[in-house]
C-alpha positions as CSV (number, residue, x, y, z in Angstrom):
1,M,-12.1,-37.3,-10.2
2,F,-12.4,-34.2,-9.0
3,G,-10.7,-32.4,-12.0
4,I,-6.7,-31.5,-13.4
5,E,-6.8,-28.8,-11.4
6,F,-8.0,-30.1,-8.0
7,Y,-5.2,-29.4,-5.6
8,P,-6.3,-29.1,-1.7
9,T,-4.0,-26.8,0.3
10,P,-1.9,-28.1,2.5
11,S,-2.7,-26.5,6.2
12,N,1.6,-25.4,6.2
13,V,0.7,-23.9,3.0
14,I,-2.4,-21.9,4.3
15,E,-0.3,-20.6,7.8
16,T,2.1,-19.2,5.9
17,M,-0.5,-17.8,3.4
18,L,-2.2,-15.6,6.3
19,E,1.1,-15.1,8.1
20,G,0.3,-11.6,9.8
21,F,-3.9,-11.4,9.3
22,S,-6.2,-12.7,11.9
23,T,-9.3,-14.6,10.7
24,S,-10.8,-14.0,13.9
25,G,-14.2,-12.3,13.6
26,K,-14.5,-11.7,10.4
27,I,-16.4,-12.6,7.4
28,L,-14.7,-14.3,4.7
29,L,-15.4,-15.6,1.2
30,E,-13.3,-18.3,-0.4
31,P,-14.2,-18.8,-3.9
32,S,-12.2,-21.5,-5.1
33,A,-13.2,-23.7,-2.5
34,G,-13.0,-27.9,-3.4
35,K,-14.1,-29.5,-0.7
36,G,-12.5,-27.0,1.9
37,N,-9.4,-27.3,3.0
38,I,-9.3,-23.5,3.6
39,V,-12.7,-23.8,4.7
40,D,-12.1,-25.9,7.7
41,F,-8.6,-23.4,8.2
42,L,-11.2,-20.6,9.1
43,K,-13.3,-22.0,10.8
44,L,-10.7,-23.4,13.3
45,N,-9.4,-19.9,13.6
46,Q,-12.5,-18.4,14.3
47,A,-13.9,-16.7,11.4
48,S,-17.5,-15.3,12.4
49,D,-18.8,-16.2,8.7
50,I,-17.4,-18.3,5.6
51,L,-18.5,-17.8,2.4
52,A,-17.9,-20.2,-0.4
53,C,-18.4,-20.7,-4.3
54,E,-17.2,-24.2,-6.1
55,S,-18.1,-25.4,-9.7
56,H,-17.9,-29.2,-8.6
57,P,-21.1,-30.2,-8.0
58,D,-19.6,-33.3,-5.6
59,L,-17.4,-31.4,-4.0
60,R,-20.6,-28.2,-3.4
61,K,-22.4,-31.6,-1.3
62,I,-18.9,-31.5,1.0
63,L,-19.3,-27.6,1.2
64,A,-22.5,-27.4,1.8
65,T,-21.8,-29.0,5.6
66,K,-19.3,-26.6,6.3
67,C,-20.2,-23.0,5.5
68,N,-23.1,-21.0,3.5
69,V,-22.1,-21.7,-0.8
70,I,-23.6,-18.8,-2.1
71,A,-22.6,-19.4,-6.0
72,D,-21.5,-22.4,-8.4
73,D,-19.5,-20.4,-11.0
74,F,-17.4,-17.3,-9.1
75,F,-17.3,-15.3,-12.2
76,D,-21.1,-14.8,-11.4
77,L,-20.4,-13.6,-8.2
78,T,-21.6,-9.8,-8.2
79,S,-20.1,-7.1,-5.9
80,E,-23.3,-6.5,-4.1
81,K,-23.6,-9.9,-2.8
82,I,-20.0,-9.7,-0.7
83,S,-20.4,-5.9,0.4
84,H,-20.3,-7.1,3.7
85,I,-17.2,-9.3,3.7
86,D,-14.0,-8.4,5.3
87,A,-11.7,-10.7,3.4
88,I,-11.4,-13.0,0.5
89,I,-9.0,-16.4,0.9
90,M,-8.5,-18.4,-2.4
91,N,-6.5,-21.0,-3.3
92,P,-7.9,-20.8,-7.5
93,P,-7.2,-22.6,-10.5
94,F,-3.4,-22.2,-11.5
95,S,-4.1,-22.2,-15.0
96,C,-6.2,-18.9,-15.1
97,A,-5.3,-17.7,-11.4
98,D,-4.5,-14.0,-12.8
99,K,-8.8,-13.5,-13.8
100,H,-9.5,-15.0,-10.1
101,I,-7.1,-12.4,-8.7
102,L,-8.9,-9.6,-11.0
103,H,-12.3,-10.5,-10.9
104,A,-11.7,-11.0,-6.7
105,W,-10.2,-7.8,-6.9
106,K,-13.1,-5.9,-9.1
107,I,-16.3,-7.0,-7.0
108,A,-14.2,-6.9,-3.4
109,P,-15.2,-4.4,-1.1
110,A,-13.3,-1.1,-0.1
111,G,-10.7,-2.3,2.4
112,C,-11.4,-5.6,1.6
113,T,-8.1,-7.7,1.8
114,I,-7.5,-10.7,-1.0
115,I,-4.7,-13.4,-0.1
116,S,-3.9,-15.9,-3.4
117,L,-2.3,-18.4,-4.3
118,C,-1.3,-18.5,-8.0
119,N,1.3,-20.1,-10.1
120,S,4.6,-18.3,-10.0
121,E,5.0,-18.5,-13.6
122,T,1.8,-16.6,-13.8
123,L,3.6,-13.5,-11.6
124,N,6.8,-14.2,-14.0
125,N,5.7,-14.4,-17.2
126,R,3.1,-11.3,-18.2
127,H,2.8,-12.6,-22.1
128,S,-1.3,-11.6,-21.9
129,R,-3.0,-8.8,-21.2
130,G,-4.1,-10.4,-17.5
131,R,-0.7,-11.0,-16.4
132,D,0.3,-7.8,-16.3
133,E,-2.8,-6.1,-15.5
134,L,-2.4,-8.3,-12.2
135,D,1.3,-7.3,-12.1
136,K,0.0,-3.6,-11.7
137,T,-2.6,-4.0,-10.1
138,I,0.1,-6.5,-7.3
139,E,2.3,-3.0,-7.7
140,A,0.2,0.0,-6.5
141,N,-1.8,-2.6,-4.1
142,G,-0.3,-4.8,-1.9
143,H,2.8,-7.2,-2.7
144,A,3.5,-11.2,-3.8
145,N,6.1,-13.7,-2.2
146,S,7.3,-17.3,-3.2
147,L,6.6,-20.2,-1.5
148,G,8.6,-22.7,-3.9
149,N,7.1,-26.0,-4.5
150,C,5.2,-26.1,-1.5
151,F,2.4,-28.6,-3.3
152,S,5.1,-31.3,-3.0
153,T,4.2,-33.4,-0.5
154,A,0.6,-32.3,-0.3
155,E,-2.0,-34.5,-0.6
156,R,-1.6,-33.9,-4.4
157,S,1.5,-33.0,-5.0
158,S,3.1,-30.9,-7.7
159,D,6.2,-29.6,-8.8
160,V,4.6,-25.7,-9.5
161,F,6.1,-23.2,-7.4
162,V,3.7,-21.4,-6.1
163,S,3.6,-17.6,-5.2
164,V,1.1,-16.2,-2.0
165,V,-0.6,-12.5,-3.6
166,R,-2.1,-10.3,-0.9
167,L,-4.0,-7.0,-1.9
168,N,-5.8,-4.5,0.2
169,K,-8.6,-2.7,-1.0
170,P,-8.0,0.7,-0.5
171,G,-11.0,3.1,1.2
172,G,-13.6,2.5,3.8
173,G,-12.7,-0.9,5.3
174,Y,-10.0,0.4,8.2
175,D,-11.1,-1.5,10.6
176,T,-10.0,-4.8,8.1
177,E,-6.4,-3.0,6.9
178,F,-5.3,-2.5,10.0
179,S,-6.9,-4.9,12.4
180,D,-3.9,-5.9,14.2
181,F,-2.4,-2.8,15.0
182,F,-3.6,-2.6,18.5
183,L,-4.4,0.3,19.0
184,D,-5.8,1.1,21.7
185,E,-4.6,-1.8,24.0
186,D,-1.7,-3.2,25.1
187,P,-0.1,-6.3,23.5
188,P,0.0,-9.5,24.8
189,E,3.8,-9.6,25.2
190,T,5.4,-8.5,28.4
191,Q,6.0,-4.6,29.0
192,A,8.5,-4.9,31.8
193,N,11.9,-5.4,30.5
194,A,10.6,-3.5,27.0
195,L,13.4,-1.7,25.0
196,M,11.0,0.7,23.7
197,P,8.2,2.1,25.7
198,F,4.4,0.9,25.1
199,N,3.1,4.6,24.7
200,E,6.2,5.8,21.9
201,V,5.1,2.5,19.8
202,R,1.4,3.7,20.0
203,N,2.0,6.8,19.2
204,L,3.9,5.8,16.1
205,V,1.2,3.3,14.5
206,N,-1.2,5.8,15.5
207,R,0.8,8.3,13.2
208,Y,1.4,6.2,10.6
209,V,-2.3,4.9,10.2
210,S,-3.5,8.0,10.3
211,A,-1.3,9.2,7.5
212,I,-3.0,6.3,5.3
213,K,-6.5,7.9,5.8
214,L,-5.5,11.4,5.0
215,F,-4.1,10.0,2.0
216,D,-7.4,8.6,1.4
217,Q,-9.2,11.0,2.4
218,Q,-7.3,13.4,-0.3
219,I,-8.4,11.0,-3.4
220,E,-11.6,10.8,-2.0
221,L,-12.2,14.2,-2.2
222,G,-11.2,14.6,-5.6
223,I,-14.2,12.1,-6.6
224,Q,-16.8,14.0,-4.3
225,M,-15.9,17.3,-6.3
226,N,-16.7,15.2,-9.4
227,N,-19.7,13.9,-8.4
228,L,-21.4,17.6,-7.2
229,T,-20.1,18.9,-11.0
230,S,-20.7,16.1,-13.6
231,T,-24.0,17.6,-14.2
232,F,-22.9,21.1,-15.9
233,T,-18.8,20.1,-16.7
234,S,-16.9,17.2,-18.4
235,S,-13.9,18.5,-16.6
236,H,-12.6,16.1,-13.8
237,I,-10.7,16.6,-10.8
238,S,-8.1,14.3,-9.4
239,F,-6.1,15.1,-6.4
240,C,-2.8,12.5,-5.9
241,C,0.8,12.6,-3.5
242,T,3.6,13.2,-5.4
243,E,7.5,12.8,-4.2
244,E,10.0,15.5,-5.8
245,G,6.9,16.0,-8.7
246,K,6.2,12.2,-9.7
247,P,3.2,10.8,-8.8
248,K,3.3,8.5,-5.5
249,L,1.1,5.2,-5.6
250,R,-0.9,4.4,-2.4
251,N,1.0,1.2,-1.6
252,D,4.5,2.8,-2.5
253,Y,3.4,5.6,0.3
254,K,2.7,2.9,2.6
255,K,5.5,1.0,1.9
256,D,7.9,3.8,2.3
257,L,6.3,5.0,5.6
258,Q,6.3,1.3,7.2
259,K,10.3,1.2,6.0
260,N,11.0,4.4,7.9
261,A,8.3,3.6,10.7
262,W,10.7,0.6,11.1
263,S,14.3,2.2,10.5
264,Y,12.9,4.2,13.1
265,I,11.9,1.8,16.2
266,F,15.3,0.0,15.0
267,N,17.0,3.6,15.9
268,K,15.3,4.1,19.0
269,M,15.8,0.5,20.1
270,D,19.1,1.0,23.2
271,L,20.5,-2.7,21.0
272,R,24.4,-1.4,21.7
273,R,24.1,-4.4,23.8
274,H,22.8,-6.7,21.8
275,T,23.7,-5.7,18.2
276,T,26.4,-7.8,16.8
277,Q,27.2,-7.5,12.6
278,G,25.3,-10.1,12.1
279,L,21.9,-9.1,13.3
280,K,22.8,-5.1,12.0
281,A,22.7,-7.6,8.6
282,D,19.0,-9.5,9.2
283,I,17.6,-5.8,10.3
284,N,18.8,-4.1,7.0
285,R,17.7,-7.2,4.9
286,F,14.6,-7.1,7.5
287,V,13.6,-3.3,6.6
288,E,14.2,-3.8,3.1
289,Q,11.1,-6.4,3.2
290,Q,9.3,-5.1,5.2
291,Q,5.9,-4.8,3.1
292,N,6.2,-8.1,3.8
293,I,5.9,-7.8,7.3
294,P,2.5,-5.8,8.6
295,F,3.8,-2.7,10.6
296,T,1.8,-3.2,13.9
297,M,2.4,-3.3,17.5
298,R,2.2,-7.0,17.7
299,N,5.0,-7.6,15.1
300,I,6.7,-5.0,17.0
301,Y,7.1,-6.3,20.1
302,H,7.6,-9.5,18.7
303,M,10.6,-8.3,16.6
304,L,11.5,-7.3,20.2
305,D,10.9,-10.4,21.3
306,I,13.1,-11.9,18.7
307,V,15.6,-9.3,19.4
308,I,16.1,-9.9,23.2
309,G,15.3,-14.0,22.5
310,T,18.2,-15.0,20.4
311,T,20.7,-12.8,22.0
312,G,22.6,-16.4,23.0
313,S,23.0,-17.9,19.8
314,R,24.2,-14.6,18.3
315,M,26.7,-14.3,21.0
316,D,27.6,-17.7,20.5
317,K,28.5,-16.9,16.6
318,A,29.9,-14.1,17.4
319,L,32.7,-15.9,20.0
320,L,32.6,-18.9,17.7
321,E,33.6,-15.9,14.0
322,V,36.6,-14.7,16.3
323,F,37.7,-18.2,17.4
324,E,37.5,-19.6,13.7
325,K,39.2,-16.3,12.2
326,L,42.1,-16.3,14.7
327,T,42.7,-20.1,14.8
328,Q,42.8,-20.6,11.0
329,H,46.4,-18.1,11.5
330,Y,48.3,-20.8,13.5
331,D,51.8,-21.7,12.3
332,E,51.7,-24.4,10.2
333,N,47.7,-24.2,8.8
334,R,46.9,-25.7,6.1
335,F,44.6,-22.8,5.1
336,G,47.1,-20.7,2.9
337,V,47.3,-17.5,5.3
338,E,50.0,-16.2,7.5
339,G,50.0,-17.6,10.9
340,W,52.0,-16.5,14.4
341,K,53.4,-19.3,16.7
342,T,50.9,-17.4,19.5
343,N,47.7,-18.3,17.7
344,S,46.9,-21.8,18.1
345,H,44.4,-23.9,15.8
346,Y,42.4,-26.2,18.9
347,L,41.9,-23.2,21.2
348,L,42.6,-19.5,21.9
349,N,46.1,-18.5,23.4
350,E,46.3,-16.4,26.4
351,K,48.0,-14.2,23.7
352,F,46.8,-14.1,20.0
353,I,47.0,-12.3,17.0
354,M,44.7,-10.1,14.4
355,P,45.3,-9.7,11.2
356,W,44.1,-7.0,9.3
357,V,43.1,-4.5,12.2
358,T,45.4,-1.6,12.4
359,E,45.8,1.2,9.5
360,I,48.0,4.4,9.0
361,T,45.6,7.2,9.3
362,Y,46.4,10.5,7.1
363,R,48.8,11.9,10.2
364,G,50.7,9.0,10.6
365,H,49.1,8.0,13.6
366,M,47.4,4.6,14.5
367,G,44.2,4.0,12.9
368,V,41.3,0.9,13.1
369,R,40.3,-0.7,10.0
370,Y,36.6,-0.5,9.7
371,G,35.7,-4.4,9.5
372,S,38.2,-5.2,11.5
373,A,36.9,-2.8,14.5
374,E,33.3,-4.6,14.0
375,T,34.8,-8.2,14.3
376,V,36.3,-6.7,17.7
377,D,33.8,-5.3,19.4
378,D,31.5,-7.6,18.3
379,F,34.2,-10.5,20.1
380,V,33.9,-7.5,23.7
381,K,29.9,-8.4,23.0
382,A,30.8,-11.6,23.7
383,L,32.8,-11.4,26.1
384,C,30.8,-9.3,28.1
385,Y,27.8,-11.6,27.6
386,I,29.4,-14.7,29.3
387,T,30.7,-12.5,32.0
388,G,27.3,-10.6,32.4
389,M,29.3,-6.9,32.2
390,N,27.7,-4.1,30.5
391,Y,29.3,-3.8,26.9
392,D,27.8,-0.3,27.4
393,N,31.0,0.4,29.6
394,C,33.3,-0.9,27.0
395,T,34.9,1.8,24.9
396,P,35.1,0.6,20.9
397,L,38.4,-0.1,19.9
398,S,38.2,2.4,17.0
399,R,37.3,5.4,19.5
400,F,39.9,3.9,21.9
401,V,43.0,4.4,19.5
402,S,41.8,7.2,18.3
403,D,41.2,8.8,21.2
404,L,44.5,8.3,23.0
405,K,46.2,8.5,19.6
406,C,47.6,5.3,20.3
407,D,51.0,4.9,18.9
408,F,52.3,1.8,16.8
409,G,54.6,-0.8,18.9
410,V,53.5,0.1,22.0
411,W,51.2,-1.7,24.7
412,Y,48.4,-0.3,26.1
413,S,45.2,-1.4,28.4
414,W,42.0,-1.7,26.7
415,G,39.0,-3.6,28.6
416,F,39.6,-7.3,28.8
417,F,42.7,-7.4,26.8
418,E,46.7,-5.8,26.8
419,I,47.1,-4.6,22.7
420,K,49.7,-3.6,21.0
421,G,49.4,-2.6,17.1
422,F,51.7,-2.7,14.2
423,K,52.3,-1.1,10.6
424,K,51.7,-4.2,8.8
425,G,48.0,-4.4,10.1
426,T,48.5,-6.5,12.7
427,M,47.7,-6.5,16.5
428,H,48.7,-8.6,19.8
429,F,46.2,-8.7,22.2
430,K,46.4,-10.1,25.8
431,F,44.1,-11.3,27.8
432,Q,44.1,-9.8,31.7
433,N,42.5,-12.0,33.3
434,Q,43.3,-15.7,33.0
435,D,39.8,-16.9,33.8
436,L,38.1,-15.1,31.2
437,W,40.2,-16.1,29.0
438,A,39.1,-20.4,30.1
439,L,35.9,-19.4,30.3
440,F,36.0,-18.1,26.3
441,N,37.6,-21.2,25.7
442,Q,35.2,-23.2,27.7
443,N,32.3,-21.8,26.0
444,I,33.8,-22.4,22.6
445,G,34.5,-26.3,23.5
446,R,30.3,-25.9,24.3
447,I,29.5,-24.8,21.3
448,K,31.4,-27.2,18.9
449,G,30.8,-29.8,21.3
450,F,34.2,-31.3,22.9
451,P,35.6,-30.4,26.4
452,L,38.8,-27.8,25.9
453,Y,38.7,-26.2,29.4
454,E,37.1,-27.3,32.7
455,Y,36.8,-23.3,34.0
456,K,38.2,-22.9,37.5
457,K,38.0,-19.6,39.0
458,T,41.4,-18.6,40.7
459,G,42.1,-19.0,43.6
460,S,39.1,-20.8,44.7
């Protein structure tokens, strides 16, 4: 009805596009507005003013009832007409999305954010000069993420794989670029049980923003010097950031700063009692992909809330991983691995055996293998969680064995267990408290959905 490239944007896709970007109080441009799905979403999210372009006459009539239509053809729009906008949000025709995004980049004012959908093929197959230019623009000034076939269940469906491109035009509009950084006010999240003091977080974010501004000031100095001398010399002075003698683009500098700042945040947090192997992997993955998550105070506190709020499920996972690892080593197991009669396949016995825990150190003492030490420590953290004990008072297994210079074949009292290691790599564990043994199995029953034990405290 409105052309072969008329694909109204679903609200859930718009939410994903705008994740981490606040539209409240901003002046926004939608240059390929269609019937106004994005315009409607922006209005609902308190944009102060919305400008739009649309070439189809019938769609323009619909748009005129919703916002200010300032041009029919987006490519006729010039920079002076949108010098006051904060961001460009769009879903351009997929056949020429590169041209639309590059035109938006060309006419956008300094500090403007550009968020656009495009066919993923536009980014993956750079067979044209326009696509190659777009790739370089994204590399220097933003990032792109795949959303998959997010239009498969849309009003007008398509199985095309779609990506979202986000660009930040440097200079000028720091209020837009750093709008969600909450530099001078407490974030909305409660501070009562914060893992990092608010002032320390604010100071780190302020230092990050100030560094970006100083970067831009150095570039601006080169431009000012050239303007002063251009009437009597043809030479051009420029300043650039370098790392080990190689030029550093602004966006690469921002990414590196963010990555290091996120690492600093995680290192500063008191996370020993909350951090399992799984969370460490999640944090590492998050830091590696951090350019998709703005380094703002809101996001820092949101991440802290996630870490604390998911502790229960994470500890359940740690309990279950240990349970399944041990119960596959019961006698006559079906997994084709070594098994022992002390291990059961439906509950954890008071005495159990873990393989591949110990090793012989170069001095002939007993040591603990790295990966197994992590698994056992996760187990202890989970036991602390279900008993309410403080993990900070527990000595990690590897340190206990090292400090005490434990011998093979000797029982030692360590935390919740009696332990004895053997040269072949196995370690025997015995619960020191029968109530804890029962409580562990009761929690496994809850997690797996079947009752194993009715927990009754001894002597009650």
